C-alpha positions in Angstrom: -0.1 0.1 0.2 1.6 3.1 -1.4 -0.7 5.8 -0.9 -4.0 5.8 1.4 -6.8 7.9 0.7 -9.5 8.8 3.7 -13.2 9.4 2.3 -14.8 10.6 5.5 -12.5 11.8 8.4 -14.3 11.0 11.4 -13.6 9.8 15.0 -12.9 6.2 13.9 -10.8 6.9 10.6 -8.8 9.4 12.7 -8.0 6.4 15.2 -6.9 4.3 12.3 -4.5 7.1 10.8 -3.2 7.3 14.3 -2.5 3.5 14.6 -1.3 3.3 11.3 1.4 5.8 11.8 2.1 4.5 15.3 2.5 1.0 13.3 5.1 2.2 11.2 3.1 3.0 7.9 5.1 5.8 6.4 3.2 6.3 3.2 1.1 9.1 2.1 -2.2 9.6 3.6 -4.7 11.8 1.7 -7.6 13.3 3.6 -11.0 14.5 2.3 -12.0 18.1 2.7 -14.8 17.9 5.1 -14.5 17.7 9.1 -12.0 20.4 8.6 -10.9 20.7 12.2 -10.4 16.8 12.7 -8.3 16.7 9.3 -6.1 19.8 10.6 -5.4 18.1 13.7 -4.1 15.1 11.7 -1.9 17.2 9.2 -0.2 18.4 12.2 0.1 15.1 14.2 0.3 12.6 11.6 1.8 14.1 8.3 -1.4 13.8 6.3 -2.4 15.7 3.1 -5.6 17.7 3.1 -7.2 17.4 -0.4 -9.6 19.7 -1.9 -12.4 17.2 -3.0 -13.3 13.5 -2.6 -12.3 13.0 -6.3 -8.8 14.3 -5.5 -8.2 11.8 -2.8 -9.4 9.1 -5.1 -6.9 10.2 -7.9 -3.8 10.4 -5.6 -4.7 7.2 -3.5 -3.9 3.5 -4.4 -6.2 2.3 -1.5 -9.2 4.0 0.0 -10.6 3.8 3.4 -14.4 4.8 3.3 -15.4 6.1 6.8 -18.5 7.9 6.4 -21.9 7.0 7.9 -23.9 4.4 6.2 -26.4 7.0 4.9 -23.8 9.1 3.5 -22.2 6.4 1.3 -24.4 7.1 -1.8 -23.7 10.9 -1.5 -19.9 9.9 -1.7 -20.6 7.7 -4.6 -22.0 10.4 -6.6 -19.0 12.5 -6.0 -16.0 10.0 -7.2 -15.2 7.8 -9.8 -12.7 5.3 -8.9 -9.9 3.7 -11.0 -10.6 0.1 -12.2 -9.9 -2.4 -9.6 -9.0 0.4 -6.9 -9.2 -1.1 -3.4 -12.0 0.3 -1.4 -12.1 -0.8 2.3 -15.5 0.4 3.8 -15.9 0.9 7.6 -19.7 1.8 6.9 -21.7 -0.5 9.1 -24.5 -2.5 7.7 -23.5 -1.5 3.9 -23.3 -4.8 2.2 -20.7 -5.9 -0.5 -23.4 -5.8 -3.2 -24.6 -2.3 -2.2 -20.9 -1.1 -2.4 -20.4 -2.9 -5.8 -23.5 -0.8 -7.1 -22.4 2.6 -5.5 -18.8 2.1 -6.6 -18.9 -0.4 -9.8 -15.2 0.1 -10.6 -13.7 -0.8 -7.2 -12.7 -4.0 -5.4 -14.8 -3.7 -2.4 -13.8 -5.0 1.0 -15.7 -4.6 4.3 -13.8 -4.0 7.5 -14.7 -3.5 11.3 -12.4 -2.0 13.6 -12.8 -0.3 17.2 -11.2 2.8 18.7 -8.5 0.7 20.0 -7.0 1.0 16.4 -5.3 4.1 17.8 -3.0 2.0 20.1 -2.7 -1.0 17.6 -5.0 -3.2 19.9 -8.2 -3.5 17.9 -10.1 -6.3 16.8 -9.5 -6.1 13.0 -12.2 -7.8 10.9 -11.9 -8.1 7.1 -14.4 -9.8 4.7 -13.8 -11.2 2.1 -10.3 -12.2 2.4 -8.1 -9.9 0.3 -4.1 -9.8 0.7 -3.8 -5.9 0.1 -6.5 -5.1 2.6 -5.2 -7.3 5.3 -1.7 -6.0 4.8 -3.0 -2.3 5.1 -4.9 -2.9 8.5 -3.0 -5.7 10.1 -0.9 -3.2 12.2 -3.9 -2.2 13.8 -4.3 -5.0 16.1 -5.7 -8.7 16.0 -6.7 -9.6 12.5 -9.7 -11.9 11.9 -10.5 -12.7 8.2 -14.2 -13.9 7.2 -15.1 -15.8 4.0 -19.0 -15.0 4.4 -20.6 -11.8 4.7 -23.3 -13.4 7.2 -20.5 -14.1 9.4 -19.2 -10.2 9.1 -22.8 -9.1 10.2 -22.3 -11.1 13.4 -19.0 -9.7 13.8 -20.4 -6.3 13.7 -22.8 -7.0 16.5 -19.5 -8.2 18.4 -18.1 -4.9 17.9 -21.1 -3.2 19.3 -20.5 -5.4 22.5 -17.4 -3.1 22.6 -19.4 -0.2 23.4 -21.7 -1.9 25.8 -19.0 -3.2 27.9 -17.8 0.1 28.8 -21.2 0.9 30.5 -21.3 -2.6 32.3 -17.8 -1.8 33.6 -18.8 1.7 34.6 -21.6 0.4 36.6 -19.4 -2.1 38.5 -17.1 0.6 39.1 -19.8 2.9 40.3 -21.0 0.2 42.8 -17.4 0.0 44.3 -17.1 3.9 44.7 -20.6 4.0 46.3 -19.4 1.7 48.7 -16.2 3.8 49.7 -13.6 2.8 47.3 -11.8 5.6 45.7 -12.7 5.8 42.3 -9.3 5.3 40.5 -8.9 2.1 42.6 -12.3 1.0 41.7 -11.5 1.4 37.8 -8.1 -0.1 38.5 -9.8 -3.3 40.0 -12.7 -3.5 37.6 -10.4 -3.4 34.5 -7.7 -5.3 36.0 -10.1 -8.3 36.9 -11.4 -8.2 33.2 -8.0 -8.3 32.0 -7.3 -11.3 34.2 -10.2 -13.1 32.5 -9.1 -12.2 28.8 -5.5 -13.1 29.7 -6.5 -16.4 31.2 -9.0 -17.5 28.5 -6.4 -16.4 25.6 -4.0 -18.8 27.4 -6.2 -21.7 27.5 -8.3 -21.8 24.2 -9.0 -25.5 24.5 -11.5 -24.7 27.3 -14.9 -23.1 26.9 -15.3 -20.0 28.5 -18.1 -21.1 30.8 -15.8 -24.0 31.8 -13.2 -21.4 32.9 -16.1 -19.7 34.9 -17.3 -22.8 36.4 -13.7 -23.7 37.7 -13.8 -20.2 39.5 -17.5 -20.4 40.8 -17.2 -23.6 42.7 -20.1 -24.4 45.1 -19.8 -22.7 48.3 -17.7 -19.9 47.1 -18.6 -16.0 47.1 -18.2 -16.1 43.4 -20.8 -18.9 43.3 -23.2 -17.0 45.6 -23.1 -14.0 43.3 -23.5 -16.1 40.1 -26.7 -17.6 41.6 -28.2 -14.3 41.9 -27.0 -13.3 38.3 -28.6 -16.6 36.9 -31.9 -16.1 38.8 -32.0 -12.7 37.5 -31.3 -14.1 33.9 -28.8 -11.3 33.7 -27.4 -12.4 30.2 -31.0 -12.1 28.6 -30.8 -8.4 28.0 -27.5 -8.8 26.3 -28.9 -11.5 23.9 -32.0 -9.2 23.3 -29.6 -6.5 22.5 -27.6 -8.6 20.1 -30.9 -9.8 18.4 -31.9 -6.1 17.9 -28.8 -5.0 16.2 -28.5 -8.0 13.9 -31.9 -7.5 12.8 -31.3 -3.8 12.2 -28.3 -4.6 10.2 -29.8 -7.4 7.9 -33.2 -5.2 7.3 -31.7 -1.6 6.8 -33.0 0.1 3.7 -30.7 -0.3 0.6 -28.2 -2.4 2.4 
């Protein structure tokens, strides 16, 4: 990837640019003119080039990153003509490969899903379908997962939404500890540290189901088991399943997807 073009300089694409630079990418990065304040910040911090139009970005770039909201995709498509076979990596959630091909018939369209952790090269990086150039472009941003089929990618999008939900769950747990008298910073450290412990242990033992790892801790008679009994009685996981269903349904039924 020699030259990267950003169509839509938003919060996520800003994080991607910062992560690419942090990961060692030293090629040219061309930015679309909208969101001038954010683009100007990237000019100063990441050595990017601000272009006068979306078409100017397309003309200079070898690979394009589409970072606009889904409803803005048709608008951008009307403003540009891509080069035959030009790689377009779309971050627009819920916009299918078929829709992208309709909007950008000249392009080689790929879908990708990232989180804000791309800024520190710790994001889940989901790519569909497999594409060597797209994978090379994004792999420095975190843990790469390549999916062959688009239905699996929609499920990965639901999983990406969980990323945002986790913050609120962790906040509530931190808040409980704080209300009981623990300093806020110590409560935060404990909540995040225990979550990190779980993730590290689970990654170290991929042969074990997550539920098995939990059961090994919540053995009968332990304090952990006492709390788990309450969560199970309250069907604490049910709202999470319902939230996942709502998001998946919205992804699969959105107009012009």
